[in-house]
Steps between C-alpha positions, in 0.01 A plus 500: 500500500610202295676205654877522528529173307338660193755785513785250531367281220476800269850617598637153424333511159656839430846364585450194276373714213808718522733201530366306199389787273797481262490121475124496435531769232782314323305174502186668366699654213647159427155336501356757258798479262391297197854467366616251763409132493192357666713298743679810625171684534346212691805490730453873565132441585598228749763726652245782536256262669772393743534856634299586814139597426529801729772644276234590244391867494130418493520341846598832664213686667483879541416575863436814703816608682307593813231238536604223264163505326535310171219668306420855398857631488632814337838411349620859502465526878529134602188536714158343501201719423399504868842596635539755220171668588585519871846647439373742235224625732759564772724684252783248536552448125670800333319642198169327570209730579144401571277617220210734561266677259 
């Protein structure tokens, strides 16, 4: 089980991403626009840098919903490979059947 602080940190990042998503997208469009002046573009870059670092999407970490494991996650189920295997073996995940041949 992961530490509670890592869950909270990731949850905080998710909130910040949601809060600043529109502003970040607008600034990025403004930065890439070649029609505006260099001064305006530079001002947009500075404004983007002033936003919290944790509001960037790349800082968010996919974690297992049960254990909090940060690696080996299946996005479709939101579980790590270990938790997925345990639940699938117990028959807890609908539609998943252990293969045999």
